[in-house]
N, C-alpha and C positions, 0 to 999 in steps of 0.2 A: 601639520597634522600627520600623525603616524599612519602608515598603511597597516591594514589588518591582514595578516597572512594566515591562511588555513592550510595546514599540511595535507599532503595527499592521503595520509592515513585517516585524518579526520574527515576528509571528503568521502572516502569509502565508507566509513562508519556512518556518516550522515545519510548517504545514499541507501545503505542497507537498512537503516532505521526507517527511512521513508517507504521503502518497498515492503518491509515487514508490517508497517502500519496500514498500508494499502491492502495487503493480503488479509490482514485481520479484519478490516472493514468489509471486504468482500465475503470472507468466511462467515462473518456474523449474519450476513444477509442471504447466505446460500440456501437455507431451507425455504425461504420466501421466494427466491428466484426459481428454485426447482418447482414449487407449487404453481407459480405463474406460467412457466414453460409447459407444464403438464396440462394446465387448463387451456392454454393457447393451442396446444397440439391436438386437442379434441376435434 
C-alpha cells in the first residue's frame, strides 16, 4: 500500500482554510452573540 504524503504547503493551506471557515461561522453568528451578551449584561 502506498503512503499518502501531504506537502507542508498543502498542510498550511488546509489549516488556513479551516481557520477561515471557523471565523466565517463565528462571524455569521456575531449579531446573535452580541444580542445575547447585551441581554445577559442587563
